[in-house]
N, CA, C and O atoms as CSV, one atom per row, in Angstrom:
chain,resi,resn,atom,element,x,y,z
A,1,MET,N,N,11.035,-14.525,-7.884
A,1,MET,CA,C,12.328,-13.919,-9.545
A,1,MET,C,C,12.078,-15.005,-10.453
A,1,MET,O,O,11.298,-15.880,-10.078
A,2,ALA,N,N,12.494,-15.073,-11.334
A,2,ALA,CA,C,12.065,-15.811,-12.196
A,2,ALA,C,C,13.917,-16.343,-12.816
A,2,ALA,O,O,14.788,-15.480,-12.926
A,3,GLU,N,N,14.100,-17.314,-13.028
A,3,GLU,CA,C,15.403,-18.078,-12.893
A,3,GLU,C,C,16.333,-17.984,-14.419
A,3,GLU,O,O,15.980,-18.201,-15.578
A,4,MET,N,N,17.557,-17.597,-13.878
A,4,MET,CA,C,18.521,-17.483,-14.732
A,4,MET,C,C,18.698,-18.553,-15.842
A,4,MET,O,O,19.039,-19.674,-15.465
A,5,LEU,N,N,18.422,-18.241,-17.754
A,5,LEU,CA,C,18.858,-19.266,-18.609
A,5,LEU,C,C,19.573,-19.684,-18.061
A,5,LEU,O,O,19.793,-19.134,-16.981
A,6,GLN,N,N,20.502,-21.056,-18.465
A,6,GLN,CA,C,21.324,-21.946,-18.612
A,6,GLN,C,C,21.885,-21.869,-20.115
A,6,GLN,O,O,21.393,-21.365,-21.125
A,7,GLN,N,N,23.507,-22.784,-19.823
A,7,GLN,CA,C,23.916,-22.667,-21.623
A,7,GLN,C,C,22.756,-23.900,-21.664
A,7,GLN,O,O,22.335,-24.666,-20.797
A,8,GLY,N,N,22.434,-23.704,-23.163
A,8,GLY,CA,C,21.340,-25.159,-23.694
A,8,GLY,C,C,20.332,-24.640,-23.351
A,8,GLY,O,O,19.669,-25.672,-23.457
A,9,ASP,N,N,19.132,-23.432,-22.799
A,9,ASP,CA,C,18.272,-23.547,-22.504
A,9,ASP,C,C,17.626,-21.833,-23.902
A,9,ASP,O,O,18.110,-20.760,-24.261
A,10,ARG,N,N,16.587,-22.481,-24.118
A,10,ARG,CA,C,15.860,-21.651,-25.384
A,10,ARG,C,C,15.588,-20.017,-24.373
A,10,ARG,O,O,15.445,-19.927,-23.154
A,11,PHE,N,N,15.593,-19.016,-25.303
A,11,PHE,CA,C,15.754,-17.707,-25.124
A,11,PHE,C,C,13.464,-18.078,-24.599
A,11,PHE,O,O,12.798,-19.052,-24.950
A,12,PRO,N,N,13.126,-17.208,-23.984
A,12,PRO,CA,C,11.817,-17.673,-23.713
A,12,PRO,C,C,11.042,-16.208,-24.511
A,12,PRO,O,O,11.277,-15.003,-24.603
A,13,THR,N,N,9.587,-17.587,-25.172
A,13,THR,CA,C,9.298,-15.752,-26.111
A,13,THR,C,C,8.701,-15.043,-25.326
A,13,THR,O,O,8.100,-15.268,-24.275
A,14,LEU,N,N,8.978,-13.850,-26.113
A,14,LEU,CA,C,8.445,-12.783,-25.704
A,14,LEU,C,C,7.723,-11.772,-27.182
A,14,LEU,O,O,8.384,-11.503,-28.185
A,15,THR,N,N,6.175,-11.330,-26.949
A,15,THR,CA,C,5.923,-9.898,-27.487
A,15,THR,C,C,5.743,-8.569,-27.676
A,15,THR,O,O,4.890,-7.919,-27.072
A,16,PHE,N,N,6.505,-8.118,-28.488
A,16,PHE,CA,C,6.864,-6.286,-27.873
A,16,PHE,C,C,6.183,-5.730,-29.275
A,16,PHE,O,O,6.477,-5.974,-30.445
A,17,ASN,N,N,4.810,-4.603,-28.506
A,17,ASN,CA,C,4.864,-3.917,-29.641
A,17,ASN,C,C,5.158,-2.974,-29.766
A,17,ASN,O,O,5.409,-2.223,-28.823
A,18,LEU,N,N,5.253,-2.599,-31.202
A,18,LEU,CA,C,6.627,-1.659,-32.247
A,18,LEU,C,C,5.952,-0.658,-32.320
A,18,LEU,O,O,4.734,-0.660,-32.498
A,19,LEU,N,N,7.036,0.855,-32.123
A,19,LEU,CA,C,6.190,2.144,-32.682
A,19,LEU,C,C,5.062,1.777,-33.619
A,19,LEU,O,O,3.884,1.822,-33.262
A,20,ASP,N,N,5.480,1.387,-34.913
A,20,ASP,CA,C,4.230,1.283,-36.092
A,20,ASP,C,C,3.196,0.453,-35.758
A,20,ASP,O,O,2.440,-0.034,-36.599
A,21,GLY,N,N,3.148,0.337,-35.043
A,21,GLY,CA,C,1.525,-0.455,-33.590
A,21,GLY,C,C,1.863,-2.019,-34.385
A,21,GLY,O,O,0.843,-2.649,-34.102
A,22,SER,N,N,2.733,-2.944,-35.204
A,22,SER,CA,C,2.920,-3.895,-35.757
A,22,SER,C,C,3.374,-4.997,-33.927
A,22,SER,O,O,3.327,-4.364,-32.872
A,23,ALA,N,N,3.637,-6.066,-33.906
A,23,ALA,CA,C,4.198,-6.924,-33.389
A,23,ALA,C,C,5.774,-8.160,-33.435
A,23,ALA,O,O,6.138,-8.980,-34.278
A,24,MET,N,N,6.340,-7.737,-32.100
A,24,MET,CA,C,7.116,-8.408,-32.753
A,24,MET,C,C,7.339,-9.674,-31.678
A,24,MET,O,O,7.409,-9.551,-30.455
A,25,THR,N,N,7.447,-11.113,-32.557
A,25,THR,CA,C,7.275,-11.831,-31.158
A,25,THR,C,C,9.382,-12.283,-31.528
A,25,THR,O,O,9.862,-12.182,-32.658
A,26,VAL,N,N,10.156,-12.702,-30.363
A,26,VAL,CA,C,11.264,-13.019,-30.046
A,26,VAL,C,C,10.802,-14.572,-29.381
A,26,VAL,O,O,9.681,-14.853,-28.957
A,27,PRO,N,N,11.936,-15.421,-29.422
A,27,PRO,CA,C,12.493,-15.392,-30.795
A,27,PRO,C,C,12.539,-16.048,-32.288
A,27,PRO,O,O,13.468,-16.312,-33.051
A,28,ASP,N,N,11.499,-16.156,-32.344
A,28,ASP,CA,C,10.439,-16.599,-33.650
A,28,ASP,C,C,11.322,-15.297,-35.181
A,28,ASP,O,O,12.295,-15.526,-35.899
A,29,ALA,N,N,10.533,-14.208,-35.122
A,29,ALA,CA,C,10.865,-13.869,-36.068
A,29,ALA,C,C,12.353,-12.720,-36.424
A,29,ALA,O,O,12.405,-11.722,-37.142
A,30,LEU,N,N,13.494,-13.434,-35.521
A,30,LEU,CA,C,14.258,-13.187,-35.173
A,30,LEU,C,C,15.490,-14.551,-36.942
A,30,LEU,O,O,15.588,-15.777,-36.915
A,31,PRO,N,N,16.086,-13.608,-38.039
A,31,PRO,CA,C,16.690,-14.125,-38.704
A,31,PRO,C,C,17.633,-14.887,-38.595
A,31,PRO,O,O,18.115,-15.023,-39.720
A,32,SER,N,N,18.167,-15.457,-37.881
A,32,SER,CA,C,19.498,-16.201,-37.651
A,32,SER,C,C,19.593,-16.714,-36.702
A,32,SER,O,O,18.621,-16.287,-36.081
A,33,ARG,N,N,20.438,-17.823,-35.659
A,33,ARG,CA,C,20.320,-18.529,-34.439
A,33,ARG,C,C,20.480,-17.397,-33.762
A,33,ARG,O,O,19.486,-17.003,-33.153
A,34,TYR,N,N,22.155,-16.299,-33.649
A,34,TYR,CA,C,22.450,-15.807,-32.520
A,34,TYR,C,C,22.195,-14.102,-33.069
A,34,TYR,O,O,22.643,-13.460,-34.020
A,35,ALA,N,N,21.104,-13.729,-31.773
A,35,ALA,CA,C,21.048,-12.271,-31.887
A,35,ALA,C,C,21.252,-11.615,-30.630
A,35,ALA,O,O,20.790,-12.224,-29.665
A,36,ALA,N,N,21.843,-10.494,-30.389
A,36,ALA,CA,C,21.362,-9.148,-29.742
A,36,ALA,C,C,20.705,-8.622,-29.084
A,36,ALA,O,O,21.170,-7.482,-29.126
A,37,ILE,N,N,19.775,-8.595,-28.354
A,37,ILE,CA,C,18.520,-7.762,-28.071
A,37,ILE,C,C,18.896,-6.726,-26.642
A,37,ILE,O,O,19.166,-7.058,-25.488
A,38,ILE,N,N,18.763,-5.171,-27.368
A,38,ILE,CA,C,19.349,-4.246,-26.780
A,38,ILE,C,C,18.447,-3.508,-25.953
A,38,ILE,O,O,18.201,-2.554,-26.691
A,39,PHE,N,N,17.498,-3.238,-24.436
A,39,PHE,CA,C,16.009,-2.393,-24.500
A,39,PHE,C,C,17.225,-1.347,-24.119
A,39,PHE,O,O,18.439,-1.316,-23.919
A,40,TYR,N,N,15.867,-0.383,-24.164
A,40,TYR,CA,C,16.482,0.996,-24.113
A,40,TYR,C,C,15.133,1.962,-23.530
A,40,TYR,O,O,14.103,2.061,-24.197
A,41,ARG,N,N,15.317,2.670,-22.144
A,41,ARG,CA,C,14.209,3.147,-21.830
A,41,ARG,C,C,14.249,4.153,-21.962
A,41,ARG,O,O,13.525,4.823,-21.226
A,42,GLY,N,N,15.282,5.004,-23.170
A,42,GLY,CA,C,14.915,6.454,-23.425
A,42,GLY,C,C,15.367,7.160,-22.614
A,42,GLY,O,O,16.028,6.691,-21.687
A,43,HIS,N,N,15.076,8.819,-22.774
A,43,HIS,CA,C,15.028,10.003,-22.240
A,43,HIS,C,C,14.081,9.966,-21.043
A,43,HIS,O,O,12.897,9.641,-21.134
A,44,TRP,N,N,14.893,10.441,-19.552
A,44,TRP,CA,C,13.467,10.737,-18.733
A,44,TRP,C,C,13.235,12.333,-18.362
A,44,TRP,O,O,12.222,12.686,-17.758
């Protein structure tokens, strides 16, 4: 099991493939220091 982030920890680098075929690397692509990431699995 992965370790939980603690206060002051850097968010791990994750790369997401977007629907338009491009990729987004988080947190590098975010415009500010603070952000909320929401995962939506869609309708099953």
